[in-house]
KOLMAR-382810 format. One record per atom (N, C-alpha, C, O): x, y, z. Coordinates in steps of 0.02 Angstrom, whole numbers, plus 32768, in hexadecimal, padded with zeros to 4 digits. Example, Ala and Ser with C-alpha at 12.3 -4.5 7.8 and 13.67 -1.06 7.14 Angstrom:
BEGIN
82947EE48186;82677F1F8186;82947F5B8186;82C87F5A81A7;82827F908162;82AC7FCB8165;82858002818A;829E80398192;
//
This chain:
BEGIN
CD90CF2E15A7;CD4ECF4E15A3;CD45CF8015DC;CD64CF781611;CD1DCFB215D1;CD1ECFEE15FB;CD05CFE41642;CD1FD0031670;CCD2CFBA164D;CCB5CFB41690;CCB3CF6B16A4;CC85CF471691;CCE4CF5616CB;CCE4CF1116E2;CCF8CF0E172B;CD1CCF391744;CCE0CEDC174E;CCF0CED01794;CD07CE88179C;CCF2CE5C1776;CD31CE7D17CD;CD48CE3917DC;CD32CE261822;CD38CE4C1852;CD18CDE91828;CD03CDCE1868;CD2ACD8E1874;CD2ACD60184B;CD4CCD8A18AD;CD76CD5118BD;CD51CD2118EB;CD39CD341920;CD4CCCE218D4;CD2BCCAF18FC;CD5FCC7B1911;CD9BCC851906;CD4ACC451930;CD79CC17194E;CDAACBF8191C;CDE5CBF0192B;CD91CBE818E1;CDBBCBC518B0;CDC3CBEB186F;CDE9CBD51843;CDA0CC231867;CDA1CC441826;CD92CC8E182C;CD6DCCA41858;CDB1CCB417FF;CDA2CCFB17F9;CD71CD0317BE;CD7DCCEB1787;CD3ACD2517CB;CD07CD301797;CD0BCD781780;CD06CDA717A8;CD15CD81173F;CD16CDC51722;CCD1CDD41705;CCB7CDAD16DC;CCB4CE0B171A;CC72CE1F1703;CC7ACE5D16D6;CC92CE9116EC;CC65CE551698;CC6ACE8B1666;CC26CEAC165F;CBF9CE91163F;CC1FCEE7167C;CBE1CF0E1674;CBE5CF381635;CC1ACF421618;CBABCF52161F;CBA8CF8215E7;CBCECF6815AA;CBF1CF8E1589;CBC7CF28159B;CBEBCF0B1563;CBBCCEFA1529;CB80CF05152D;CBD9CEDF14F4;CBB3CEC514BB;CBC3CE7C14B3;CBFACE6614C5;CB95CE561497;CBA2CE10148C;CBE3CE061464;CC09CDD71470;CBEFCE331434;CC29CE2B1409;CC6BCE35142E;CCA0CE261413;CC67CE4E146C;CCA4CE521495;CCBACE0D14AD;CCF2CE0514C6;CC8ECDDB14A4;CCA0CD9814BA;CCE1CD801499;CD08CD5B14B8;CCEBCD94145B;CD28CD801437;CD67CD9E1457;CD9ECD84144C;CD5FCDD4147D;CD99CDF114A0;CDACCDC814DE;CDE3CDCC14F7;CD7CCDA014F5;CD86CD781531;CD9FCD32151E;CDCBCD16153F;CD81CD1614E9;CD92CCD114D6;CD8DCCC9148A;CD61CCE6146B;CDBACCA3146D;CDBACC971425;CD7FCC691412;CD6BCC3D1439;CD64CC7513D7;CD2BCC4D13C0;CD3BCC0313BF;CD10CBDA13D0;CD77CBF113AC;CD89CBAB13A7;CD91CB8813E9;CD93CB4A13EC;CD94CBAF1420;CD9FCB921462;CD60CB8C148B;CD62CB7B14C6;CD27CB9B146C;CCE9CB9E1493;CCB0CB79146F;CCB0CB721432;CC80CB631497;CC40CB4A147E;CC0ACB7414A1;CC09CB7A14DE;CBDDCB901479;CBA6CBB81494;CB68CB8C149D;CB52CB6C146E;CB4DCB8C14D9;CB0DCB6A14E7;CAD8CBA014E9;CADACBCD1514;CAA7CB9D14BC;CA7ACBD514B0;CA31CBBF14B7;CA1DCB8B149D;CA0ACBE714D9;C9C1CBDE14DD;C9A4CBE71497;C9B7CC141471;C974CBBB1485;C958CBBC1441;C937CBFF1430;C939CC1513F7;C917CC1F1462;C8F7CC5F1455;C92BCC941445;C922CCBD1418;C961CC94146B;C998CCC4145E;C9B6CCB71419;C9C4CCE613F4;C9C0CC781409;C9DECC6713C9;C9B2CC7E138F;C9CBCC97135C;C971CC761396;C944CC88135F;C945CCD31351;C93ACCE91318;C951CCFC1384;C952CD45137C;C996CD5E1366;C99CCD8C133E;C9CBCD3F1381;CA0FCD5A1378;CA3DCD2A1354;CA79CD2B1360;CA23CD011328;CA4BCCCC1308;CA89CCE712E5;CABDCCC512E3;CA84CD2312C9;CABECD3F12A5;CAF8CD4F12D4;CB32CD5312BE;CAEACD581315;CB1FCD651345;CB4FCD2A134B;CB8ACD32135B;CB36CCEE133C;CB5BCCB1134D;CB7FCC911311;CB99CC5A1316;CB80CCB512DB;CBA3CC9C129F;CBEDCC9412AF;CC0DCCC212C9;CC08CC5A129F;CC4ECC4C12AA;CC5ECC2C12EE;CC95CC1512F9;CC2CCC2B131A;CC35CC0A135B;CC1BCBC21358;CBEDCBB41331;CC37CB96137F;CC1BCB531388;CBE1CB5913B9;CBEACB7513F0;CBA6CB4013A7;CB6ACB4C13CF;CB44CB0B13DD;CB46CADB13B7;CB23CB0C1416;CAF1CAD91428;CAB2CB00143C;CAB5CB29146A;CA7BCAF2141C;CA3CCB15142B;CA0FCAE61452;CA04CAAD143E;C9F5CAFE148B;C9CBCAD414B5;C985CAF114BA;C97ACB2C14AE;C956CAC614CC;C911CADC14D5;C90BCB0F150D;C932CB0D153D;C8DBCB3A1508;C8D0CB6F1539;C89FCB58156F;C86DCB371561;C8ADCB6B15AD;C87CCB5F15E2;C894CB301618;C8BECB05160D;C878CB3A1654;C88ACB13168F;C87ECAC81686;C8A2CAA016A3;C84DCAB5165D;C83DCA6F1654;C877CA481634;C879CA0A1639;C8A5CA6C1614;C8DDCA4B15F4;C91CCA4C161F;C952CA361609;C916CA66165C;C950CA66168A;C953CA2416AF;C946CA2116EB;C964C9F0168A;C962C9AD16A5;C99BC9831687;C9BEC999165A;C9A3C94616A1;C9DCC91C168F;C9DEC90C1645;CA15C9081628;C9A5C9031625;C9A6C8F215DD;C9C6C92A15B4;C9E8C91D1583;C9BBC96815C9;C9DBC9A015A6;CA27C99F15B1;CA4EC9AB1582;CA3BC99015EE;CA83C98B15FD;CAA3C95615D1;CAD9C96015B6;CA83C91D15CB;CA9DC8E615A2;CAA5C8FC1559;CAD6C8ED1538;CA73C9211540;CA76C93914FA;CAAEC96B14F1;CAD2C96914BE;CAB7C9971521;CAECC9C9151C;CB31C9A7151C;CB5CC9B914F4;CB3AC9781549;CB7AC955154D;CB88C92E150C;CBC0C92D14F4;CB55C90E14F1;CB5DC8EA14B1;CB72C91B147A;CB9CC90B1450;CB54C9561479;CB66C9891447;CBADC9A11450;CBD1C9AC141F;CBC2C9AA148E;CC07C9BE149B;CC39C98A1482;CC6DC99C1466;CC29C94C148C;CC54C9161474;CC59C9171427;CC8FC910140B;CC20C9201406;CC1FC92313BD;CC47C95E13A3;CC68C9591370;CC43C99613C6;CC68C9D213B2;CCB3C9C813BC;CCDBC9E7139A;CCC4C99E13EB;CD0AC99313FB;CD23C9BF1433;CD5FC9CC1438;CCF6C9D4145E;CD0AC9FF1497;CD36C9D814C6;CD28C99E14D5;CD6BC9F814DE;CD99C9D7150D;CDA5CA03154A;CD80CA341555;CDD7C9F31572;CDE4CA1715B0;CDF4CA6115A5;CDEDCA8915D2;CE0ACA721568;CE1DCAB8155B;CDE2CAE11541;CDE7CB1D1537;CDAACABF1535;CD6ECAE2151B;CD4BCB071553;CD44CAEE158B;CD33CB431544;CD08CB681573;CCC0CB63155B;CCB1CB691520;CC93CB57158A;CC4CCB52157B;CC2ACB931592;CC2DCBA615CC;CC0BCBB51562;CBEECBF7156F;CBA2CBF4156A;CB88CBDF1536;CB7FCC07159F;CB37CC06159F;CB19CC49158B;CB2BCC7C15A8;CAECCC48155A;CACDCC851542;CA81CC7C1547;CA63CC5A151F;CA64CC9B1579;CA1CCC941585;CA0BCCA815CC;CA2FCCCD15EC;C9D3CC8E15E4;C9BDCC9D1628;C9D7CC6B165B;CA09CC49164F;C9B5CC661693;C9CCCC3D16CA;C9D0CBF316BB;C9FBCBD016D6;C9A3CBDA1690;C9A6CB93167F;C9E7CB84165B;CA07CB511669;C9FACBAF162C;CA38CBA41606;CA75CBA81633;CAA1CB7D1630;CA78CBDB165E;CAB4CBE21688;CAB8CBA916BB;CAEECB9316CD;CA7FCB9116D3;CA7FCB571700;CA9BCB1916DD;CAC5CAF616F8;CA84CB0E16A0;CA9ACAD3167A;CAE4CAD81669;CB09CAA81670;CAFACB131652;CB40CB1D1641;CB6DCB14167E;CBA1CAF3167A;CB59CB3016B6;CB81CB2916F3;CB87CAE11709;CBBCCACB171F;CB50CABC1703;CB51CA761717;CB7ACA4B16E7;CBA5CA2416FC;CB6CCA5316A5;CB93CA2C1674;CBDDCA3E1679;CC08CA121675;CBEBCA7E1681;CC31CA941686;CC56CA7716C1;CC93CA6F16BF;CC31CA6616F6;CC50CA4B1732;CC5CCA00172D;CC84C9E41752;CC39C9DE16FE;CC40C99516FA;CC5FC97C16B9;CC7BC94616B8;CC5BC9A41683;CC76C98D1643;CCC2C9891648;CCE4C9BA1657;CCDDC94E163B;CD25C9411642;CD40C9581686;CD78C970168B;CD16C95016B8;CD25C96416FD;CD30C9B01705;CD50C9C61735;CD15C9D616D6;CD16CA1E16DF;CD37CA4416A6;CD72CA381697;CD11CA721687;CD2DCAA01655;CD18CAE71669;CCE8CAEF168F;CD3BCB19164F;CD2ACB5E165E;CCE6CB701641;CCD3CB58160C;CCC3CB9B1664;CC82CBB3164D;CC7FCBFF1650;CCA6CC1F1674;CC52CC1C162A;CC44CC63162C;CBFACC6D161C;CBDBCC4315FD;CBDFCCA61631;CB98CCB31626;CB8DCCF61603;CBAFCD27160F;CB5CCCF515D5;CB42CD3315B8;CAF7CD3215C6;CAD1CD19159C;CAE1CD4C15FF;CA9ACD4A1610;CA71CD7715E2;CA86CDAE15D1;CA36CD6015CE;CA0DCD86159F;C9CACD9B15BD;C9A2CDBD159B;C9BCCD8715FC;C97ECD9C161D;C990CDC6165A;C9C8CDC21673;C961CDED1671;C96DCE1616AD;C979CDE916E9;C9A5CDF71712;C952CDB416F0;C95BCD861728;C9A1CD671726;C9C2CD611759;C9B6CD5316EA;C9F8CD3716E3;CA2FCD6916F6;CA60CD561715;CA25CDA716E3;CA58CDDA16EF;CA60CDEC1738;CA98CDF61750;CA28CDEF175D;CA2CCE0517A3;CA32CDCC17D5;CA41CDD7180F;CA27CD8E17BD;CA25CD5717EE;CA42CD1517D4;CA74CCFD17F0;CA24CCF817A1;CA32CCB21790;CA7ACCA5177E;CA95CC70178E;CA9BCCD5175C;CADFCCC71745;CB14CCD7177A;CB50CCCD176E;CAFFCCF117B3;CB2ECD0717E7;CB32CCD41820;CAFECCBD1838;CB6DCCC31834;CB74CC9B1871;CB8ACC541867;CB9CCC321898;CB89CC3B1828;CBA4CBF8181C;CB75CBBF1829;CB87CB85181D;CB37CBCC1841;CB08CB95184A;CAEFCB7F1806;CAE0CBA817DA;CAEACB3E17FC;CACFCB2417BE;CAB1CAE017CB;CAC0CAC017FF;CA88CAC8179E;CA6BCA8717A8;CA2ECA7B177E;CA1BCAA41755;CA0FCA42178A;C9D4CA2F1764;C99DCA161793;C9AACA0617CD;C961CA141778;C927C9FD179F;C91FC9B21799;C935C9931768;C8FFC99517CB;C8ECC94E17C8;C8A1C94B17D4;C88AC953180D;C87AC94117A0;C832C94317A6;C81CC98917BD;C82EC9BB179F;C7F5C98B17F4;C7DDC9CB180D;C80FC9ED183C;C802CA231855;C847C9CC1849;C877C9E5187A;C8ACCA101858;C8D3C9F7182F;C8ADCA50186A;C8D9CA81184B;C922CA78185F;C931CA6F189A;C94ECA7A182D;C997CA7C1839;C9AFCA461869;C9DACA521893;C993CA0B1863;C9A3C9D41891;C9EAC9BA1886;CA09C99F18B5;CA02C9C01848;CA46C9A91838;CA6EC9E4181E;CA56CA0A17F4;CAABC9EC1837;CAD4CA23181E;CB13CA2C1846;CB23CA051872;CB37CA611836;CB75CA711858;CB79CABD1864;CB4FCAE3184A;CBABCAD2188A;CBBBCB19188F;CC00CB211870;CC32CB09188B;CC02CB441838;CC41CB4D1813;CC3CCB8E17EC;CC0ECB9817C4;CC6CCBB917F6;CC69CBFC17D9;CC7DCBFC1790;CCA9CBD6177C;CC5ECC271767;CC74CC301722;CCB4CC591720;CCC6CC791752;CCD6CC5916E8;CD12CC8216E1;CCFFCCCB16D6;CD22CCF916EC;CCC6CCD716B5;CCB1CD1B16A7;CC66CD1F169A;CC46CCEC168C;CC4BCD5B16A1;CC06CD6A168E;CC08CDAA1663;CC27CDDB1677;CBE7CDA8162A;CBE7CDE215FD;CB9FCDFC15F6;CB71CDD615E8;CB97CE3D1601;CB55CE5C15FF;CB4DCE8615C0;CB6FCEB815B6;CB1FCE701595;CB0ACE97155B;CAC0CEA81567;CA95CE7D155C;CAB3CEE5157C;CA6FCEF8158E;CA40CEFB1552;CA03CEFE1559;CA5DCEF91516;CA34CEFA14DA;CA06CEBD14D5;C9D2CEC114B5;CA1ACE8614F4;C9EFCE4A14F2;C9ACCE571514;C97ACE361504;C9AACE861542;C96BCE941566;C937CEB41538;C8FBCEB41549;C94CCED014FF;C91CCEF114D2;C8E8CEC114B8;C8B0CED614A7;C8F8CE8114B3;C8C9CE4F1498;C8A6CE2714CF;C885CDF614C1;C8ADCE3E150D;C892CE181546;C846CE23154C;C82FCE5C154C;C81ECDED1551;C7D6CDF6155D;C7CACE1115A2;C7F4CE0B15CF;C78FCE3015AC;C780CE5315EA;C785CE251627;C79DCE3A165C;C76FCDE71621;C771CDBA165B;C7B9CDB01673;C7C4CDA616AF;C7E9CDB11645;C82FCDA8165A;C84ACDE5167D;C878CDE016A6;C82FCE1F166E;C842CE5B1694;C82ACE5416DD;C850CE61170C;C7ECCE4116E5;C7D2CE3A172A;C7F6CE02174F;C802CE08178B;C807CDCC172C;C82ECD96174C;C86FCDB11769;C882CDA017A1;C892CDDB1743;C8D1CDF7175A;C8C7CE251796;C8EFCE2417C5;C893CE4C1795;C887CE7A17CD;C875CE55180D;C880CE701844;C85BCE191808;C84ECDF21845;C88FCDE6186B;C891CDED18A8;C8C5CDD51847;C905CDC91868;C925CE0A1880;C947CE0A18B4;C91BCE3F185C;C934CE811872;C912CE9518B4;C933CEAB18E3;C8D1CE8D18B6;C8ABCE9E18F3;C8C0CE70192C;C8C3CE861965;C8CDCE31191D;C8E6CE031950;C926CE1C196F;C92DCE1E19AC;C956CE301945;C995CE4B195E;C989CE88198B;C9A9CE8E19C0;C95CCEB31976;C94DCEEF199E;C92FCEDC19E2;C93FCEFA1A15;C904CEAA19E2;C8E3CE941A20;C915CE7A1A54;C90FCE8A1A8F;C945CE531A3D;C971CE321A6D;C9AECE5B1A80;C9CDCE4F1AB4;C9C0CE8E1A56;CA01CEAC1A60;CA08CEF51A4F;CA3CCF131A5E;C9D5CF141A30;C9E0CF581A16;C9A0CF811A1A;C97ACF8619EA;C994CF9E1A55;C958CFC61A5F;C956D0021A31;C921D0151A19;C990D0201A24;C993D05B19F7;C97CD04919B1;C959D06F1991;C991D00E1999;C97BCFF91956;C92FCFED1956;C90ECFFB1924;C914CFD2198C;C8CCCFC81990;C8A8D00B1989;C878D0111963;C8BFD03D19AD;C8A1D08019A9;C8A9D09E1963;C87CD0BF194A;C8E2D0921945;C8F0D0AA1901;C8BED08B18D0;C8A3D0AF18A6;C8B2D04A18D6;C882D02918AA;C83CD04318B7;C815D04B1888;C82BD05218F6;C7E9D06E1905;C7DFD0B118E4;C7A7D0C218D0;C815D0D818DE;C80FD11C18C4;C809D11F1878;C7F8D153185C;C818D0E71857;C817D0E5180E;C7E3D0B217F6;C7B4D0A3181A;C7EBD09917B9;C7B8D06C179F;C7D6D039176F;C80FD03F1758;C7AED0061761;C7C0CFD11732;C7D4CFF016EF;C809CFE016D3;C7A9D01B16D4;C7B6D0391692;C7F2D0671692;C814D06E1660;C7FFD08816CA;C838D0B416CE;C879D08E16BE;C8A2D0A51696;C881D05516DD;C8BFD02F16D2;C8C1D010168C;C8F6D008166F;C887CFFF1672;C886CFE3162E;C899D01715FA;C8B3D00715C5;C88CD0561609;C898D08C15D9;C8D9D0B215E6;C8F2D0D315B9;C8F3D0AD1623;C930D0D21635;C96AD0A2163C;C975D0841670;C990D09A1606;C9C5D0671604;C9FDD0751635;CA1AD0471651;CA0DD0B41640;CA44D0C4166E;CA31D0B016B5;CA59D09316D9;C9F3D0C016C9;C9DCD0AD170C;C9D8D0621713;C9EAD0471747;C9C1D03F16DF;C9BCCFF616E1;CA02CFD716E8;CA0BCFA91710;CA31CFEF16C2;CA75CFD316C5;CA93CFDC170A;CAB4CFAF1724;CA88D0161728;CAA1D023176C;CA80CFF5179E;CAA0CFDD17CE;CA3ECFE81795;CA19CFBB17C2;CA33CF7317BB;CA3CCF5117ED;CA3FCF5E177E;CA5ACF1A1773;CA9ECF131795;CAABCEE217B8;CACACF44178B;CB0CCF4117A9;CB08CF4017F6;CB2ECF1C1816;CADBCF671811;CAD2CF69185A;CAC0CF241874;CAD9CF0E18A9;CA94CF011850;CA7FCEBE1866;CAB6CE8A185C;CABCCE5C1885;CADDCE911827;CB14CE63181C;CB46CE691856;CB5DCE361871;CB57CEA61868;CB87CEB1189E;CB6BCE9818E0;CB8FCE781907;CB2BCEA618EE;CB0CCE90192D;CB0FCE441934;CB25CE2A1967;CAF8CE211900;CAF7CDD81905;CB3DCDBB1906;CB4BCD8C192B;CB6ACDD718DE;CBAFCDBD18DC;CBD1CDC31920;CBF6CD971935;CBC5CDFA1943;CBE4CE031985;CBC8CDD119B7;CBEDCDB819E1;CB88CDC319B3;CB6ACD9119E0;CB8ACD4D19D2;CB9CCD291A00;CB91CD3C1992;CBAECCFB1980;CBF8CCF71994;CC0FCCC319AB;CC1DCD2F198C;CC63CD2F19A1;CC6ACD2019EB;CC99CCFE1A00;CC3ACD381A13;CC3ECD2D1A5B;CC2ACCE61A70;CC3ACCD01AA7;CC06CCC31A43;CBECCC811A55;CBDDCC591A15;CBA3CC4C1A04;CC12CC4719F1;CC0ACC2B19AE;CBE1CBEB19AF;CBBACBDF1981;CBEACBC119E1;CBCBCB7F19E1;CB8DCB7A1A0E;CB7ACB441A22;CB70CBB31A1C;CB2ECBB81A3C;CB2ACB951A7F;CB01CB691A8A;CB56CBA91AAC;CB52CB901AF1;CB36CBC51B20;CB26CBB61B5A;CB30CC031B08;CB18CC391B32;CAF3CC6E1B0B;CABACC621AF5;CB12CCA81B02;CAF0CCE21AE6;CAD2CCD71AA1;CA9ECCF31A91;CAF1CCAD1A78;CAD7CCA31A35;CA90CC881A36;CA6ACC911A06;CA7DCC671A6C;CA39CC4C1A70;CA04CC831A6C;C9CBCC761A5A;CA18CCC11A7C;C9E9CCF91A77;C9CDCD001A30;C994CD161A27;C9F5CCEC19FF;C9E0CCF219B9;C9A6CCC319A8;C989CCC81972;C994CC9719D7;C95BCC6A19CD;C919CC8919E2;C8E5CC6819E2;C91ACCC919F5;C8DCCCEA1A0A;C8A7CCE319D3;C8B2CCF61999;C86ECCC719E6;C837CCBE19B7;C83CCC7F198C;C80ECC6F1967;C875CC5B1991;C881CC241964;C868CBE0197E;C858CBB41956;C865CBD619BF;C851CB9519D9;C80ACB8519C3;C7FDCB5019A6;C7DCCBB219D1;C797CBA819BA;C792CBB8196F;C76ECB97194B;C7B7CBEB1959;C7B5CBFF1913;C7C9CBC818E3;C7A7CBBD18B0;C7FFCBA518F2;C814CB6E18C6;C7DFCB3818C1;C7D3CB1D188B;C7BFCB2918F8;C78ACAF618F8;C750CB0D18CD;C735CAE618A5;C73BCB4B18D5;C705CB6618AC;C717CB641862;C6EECB521838;C755CB771853;C76CCB7A180E;C766CB3617EB;C74BCB3217B4;C77FCB03180B;C780CAC117EB;C73CCA9F17ED;C72ACA7B17BE;C716CAA91822;C6D5CA881828;C6A2CAA617F8;C675CA8417E1;C6AACAE717E9;C678CB0A17C2;C692CB251780;C66CCB431759;C6D2CB181771;C6F1CB2D1732;C6E6CB771723;C6D1CB8A16EC;C6F5CBA01755;C6F5CBE8174A;C73ECC00174A;C76BCBDB175E;C749CC3C1733;C78DCC55172B;C7B0CC5E176E;C790CC6717A2;C7F2CC5A176C;C81ACC5C17A9;C80ECC9C17D1;C801CC9A180D;C813CCD517B0;C80BCD1417D3;C7C6CD1D17F2;C7C0CD36182A;C792CD0717CF;C74FCD0B17EA;C747CCDE1827;C727CCF01858;C765CCA21823;C761CC74185C;C787CC901898;C76FCC8B18D0;C7C1CCAC188C;C7E9CCCA18C3;C7C3CD0518E2;C7C5CD0E191F;C7A2CD2C18B8;C77ACD6418D2;C746CD4C1904;C73FCD67193A;C721CD1818F1;C6EFCCFB191F;C712CCDE195C;C6F9CCE61994;C74BCCBE1951;C771CCA11989;C788CCD619BA;C789CCCA19F7;C79BCD1119A2;C7B0CD4719CE;C776CD6119F9;C77FCD6F1A34;C73BCD6619DA;C701CD7B1A01;C6F2CD471A37;C6E4CD591A71;C6F5CD071A25;C6EBCCD21A57;C71DCCD81A90;C70CCCD21ACA;C75CCCE41A7E;C791CCE91AB1;C786CD251ADF;C797CD221B1A;C76BCD5C1AC4;C75ECD961AF0;C722CD8A1B1D;C721CDA21B55;C6F0CD661B05;C6B7CD541B30;C6D0CD291B6B;C6BDCD341BA4;C6FBCCF91B5C;C719CCCF1B90;C745CCF91BBE;C748CCEE1BFA;C769CD2A1BA0;C795CD551BC8;C76ECD7E1BFB;C786CD8B1C32;C731CD911BEA;C707CDB71C19;C6FDCD8F1C59;C6F8CDAB1C90;C6F9CD4D1C53;C6EECD231C8D;C72ECD101CB2;C72ECD071CEE;C766CD0A1C8C;C7A3CCEF1CAA;C7D8CD241CBA;C800CD1A1CE8;C7D9CD5B1C96;C80DCD8F1CA4;C7EECDD11CBB;C812CDFF1CCE;C7ACCDD51CB9;C78CCE141CCC;C78ECE481C94;C785CE841CA1;C799CE321C55;C796CE611C1D;C754CE861C1E;C71FCE671C26;C757CEC71C15;C719CEEF1C15;C6F0CEE21BD6;C70BCEDA1BA0;C6AFCEE11BDF;C682CED61BA6;C68DCF0C1B71;C688CEFE1B35;C69CCF491B86;C6A8CF7F1B56;C6E2CF701B28;C6E2CF841AEE;C715CF4B1B42;C74ECF391B19;C739CF061AE4;C74DCF0A1AAA;C70FCED61AF8;C6F6CEA61AC7;C6CDCEC91A91;C6D4CEB91A55;C6A3CEF71AA5;C67ACF1B1A74;C6A4CF451A45;C693CF4D1A0A;C6DCCF611A5E;C70BCF851A33;C727CF5619FE;C72BCF6819C3;C73ACF1A1A13;C755CEEA19E4;C720CED819B0;C72ECED61974;C6E3CECA19C6;C6AECEB81997;C6A2CEF01965;C69ACEE31929;C6A1CF2D197C;C697CF67194F;C6CFCF6C191C;C6C3CF7A18E1;C70DCF601932;C746CF651905;C743CF2C18D1;C750CF381895;C733CEF118E6;C72FCEB918B8;C6F9CEC71882;C705CEBB1847;C6C0CEE01897;C68BCEEF1866;C6A1CF271837;C68FCF2717FC;C6C7CF561851;C6E0CF8E1828;C70DCF7517F0;C711CF9417BB;C730CF3D17FC;C75DCF2117C9;C73ECEE217A8;C761CEB41793;C6FBCEE317A4;C6D4CEB1177F;C6DFCE691798;C6E2CE3A1771;C6E3CE6317DA;C6EDCE2117F9;C6B1CE0F1825;C692CE3B1843;C6A0CDCF1828;C666CDBA1850;C677CDB7189B;C6B0CDAD18AD;C644CDBF18C4;C64ECDBD190D;C625CD85192E;C62ACD7C196A;C5FDCD611907;C5D8CD281923;C5CCCCF618EB;C5D0CD0518B0;C5BDCCB91900;C5B3CC8318D0;C58ECC4B18F3;C59DCC3B192D;C55ECC2D18D0;C537CBF618ED;C55BCBB418E1;C54ECB9118B0;C589CBA3190F;C5B0CB661906;C59ACB2F1937;C57CCB3D196B;C5ABCAF21926;C59BCAB8194F;C5CECAB51988;C607CAA0197E;C5BACAC919C3;C5E8CACE19FB;C605CA8A1A10;C63FCA861A22;C5DCCA571A0D;C5F4CA151A20;C62CC9FD19F2;C65DC9E01A09;C624CA0A19B1;C658C9F51982;C697CA1F198A;C6CFCA061982;C68FCA5F1999;C6C8CA8B19A5;C6F0CA7119E1;C72DCA6E19DF;C6CDCA5F1A16;C6EDCA451A53;C712CA041A43;C74BC9F91A5A;C6F3C9D91A1D;C712C99A1A0A;C753C9A719E2;C785C98519ED;C750C9D719B5;C78AC9E8198C;C7C3CA0419B8;C7FDC9F319AD;C7B1CA2E19E8;C7E4CA4C1A14;C80ACA181A3C;C843CA241A50;C7EBC9E01A48;C80CC9AA1A6D;C849C98E1A48;C872C96A1A65;C84FC99F1A07;C888C98919E0;C8B5C9C519CD;C8E0C9BF19A1;C8AAC9FD19EE;C8D2CA3919E0;C91ACA2E19F9;C926CA0E1A2C;C94ACA4A19D3;C991CA4219E5;C9A3CA631A27;C9D5CA511A47;C97ACA931A3D;C989CAB71A7B;C96FCA921AB9;C979CAA81AF2;C94FCA591AAE;C936CA301AE5;C96FCA0A1B06;C99CC9F11AE4;C96DCA071B47;C99FC9E21B6D;C97BC9BF1BA7;C967C9DD1BD8;C973C97D1B9F;C94EC9581BD1;C905C96E1BD2;C8E3C96C1B9E;C8EDC9831C0C;C8A7C9991C13;C8A0C9E41C0E;C86AC9FF1C19;C8D7CA071BFC;C8D7CA501BF8;C8E8CA671BB1;C900CA401B88;C8DACAA61BA4;C8EDCAC41B65;C904CB0C1B71;C8E8CB2F1B9B;C937CB211B4C;C94DCB671B4F;C91DCB911B25;C914CB841AEA;C8FECBC21B44;C8CBCBEA1B23;C8DCCC331B2D;C8EBCC491B65;C8D9CC5A1AF8;C8ECCCA11AFB;C8AFCCCC1B0A;C87DCCCA1AE7;C8B6CCF31B3F;C882CD211B54;C89CCD691B52;C8D7CD741B45;C870CD981B5D;C884CDDF1B61;C879CDF91BA8;C846CDEC1BC7;C8ABCE1F1BC0;C8A2CE481BFC;C87FCE891BEA;C853CEA11C0D;C896CEA41BB2;C87ACEE11B96;C892CEE61B4E;C8BDCEBF1B3A;C877CF141B28;C88FCF1D1AE3;C8D9CF2E1AE5;C8EECF5D1B06;C901CF061AC0;C949CF111ABD;C971CEE61AED;C9AECEE91AEE;C94ECEBE1B16;C971CE941B46;C950CE4F1B4A;C91CCE471B6B;C970CE1F1B29;C957CDDA1B2C;C97ACDB41B64;C9AECDC91B7D;C95CCD7C1B77;C97DCD511BA8;C96CCD081B98;C937CCF91B7B;C999CCDC1BAA;C991CC951B9C;C97ACC721BDC;C99CCC751C10;C940CC521BDA;C926CC2E1C13;C924CBE31C05;C913CBCF1BCD;C934CBBB1C36;C92ACB731C31;C8E4CB651C4D;C8D8CB701C88;C8B8CB4C1C23;C872CB411C36;C863CAF71C31;C875CAD61C00;C842CADC1C63;C82CCA961C60;C7FACA8F1C27;C7CECAB91C1E;C800CA591C01;C7D3CA4E1BC8;C78ACA4B1BDF;C75DCA601BBB;C77FCA301C1A;C73ACA2C1C33;C71ECA721C3F;C6E3CA7E1C31;C748CA9F1C58;C732CAE41C63;C726CB081C20;C6F5CB2B1C18;C755CAFF1BF1;C74ECB1F1BAF;C70FCB061B8C;C6EDCB2C1B6A;C700CAC51B95;C6C4CAA91B77;C686CACF1B8F;C65CCAE11B67;C681CADA1BD0;C647CAFE1BEC;C645CB461BD3;C60FCB611BC6;C67ECB661BCD;C681CBAB1BB6;C66BCBB01B6C;C649CBE01B5A;C67FCB801B44;C66BCB801AFE;C620CB741AF7;C5FFCB941ACD;C605CB471B1F;C5BDCB381B1C;C593CB751B2C;C559CB7A1B18;C5AFCBA41B52;C58BCBE11B66;C591CC1A1B33;C571CC4E1B3B;C5BBCC111AFF;C5C6CC471ACF;C587CC551AA7;C560CC281A97;C57ECC951A97;C547CCAC1A6B;C503CC901A82;C4D0CC9E1A63;
//
């Protein structure tokens, strides 16, 4: 295929096929050697795409990213007769790729996986980096592994059926990448608009590829999140708690979490207020919220079970300035006081 890149990680080389079509999947793997795990919404729109493939259709939404779904998927794989030579291919958004990555890492002690992301958030973030897992109650991604897929295939045509909220969800992660690592991309996003990228496919494809490369390079430098990869959690510590406690979309929760992190950054890193206001303006420009009336006490309680917690401290991502994130170890007692002062 004409536009592909390879990223080498500790145990696997991941081939990323940009500017492709779903039907190119047959060039990568034979139908008889794969099982497709598909989001029910994607299946209902594109069911004719999957004729001749072995399929498992799962419920859509974060509420189904839990152990009972994993058990159902594994039971279905057994009924299909999937073995060590079978590849499990996830077709959908971040919930699907998380589930496929996790099942692929444990089924028969590991089978090959591949992803065909169908949402903007999935394309620029969720399917990249090998993180996968499931939620336990209100606690996000509490169980999982880090294991890279064999390939990722991008068919931008899936975005044509994307509802507006999923577009804004994706831009939350794009803006996050710009905040922590790419000031030029931040300025580029400021100069354009939400509708521009929805209507200009060439510009959108280039933006997606830029984000894939940015995140992949960060993960290559720190695959198992002992250092730089933690930057990718910008906005997520508070955002994840808001998401699960209030059942709002991931991108919207991360958007609020990023604003919270910049307010805290003003106190801890000396981030200028003008930089925070720039971020808020950009988030609003891409149809994302910048404030939310959440229960601070419950958010603090939830953060006490965050995976980034270590003893009485937590790794928290702050900004020095737009385009430069930093990882701070903050005492939970101090973070508690900072959260209570928000908004």
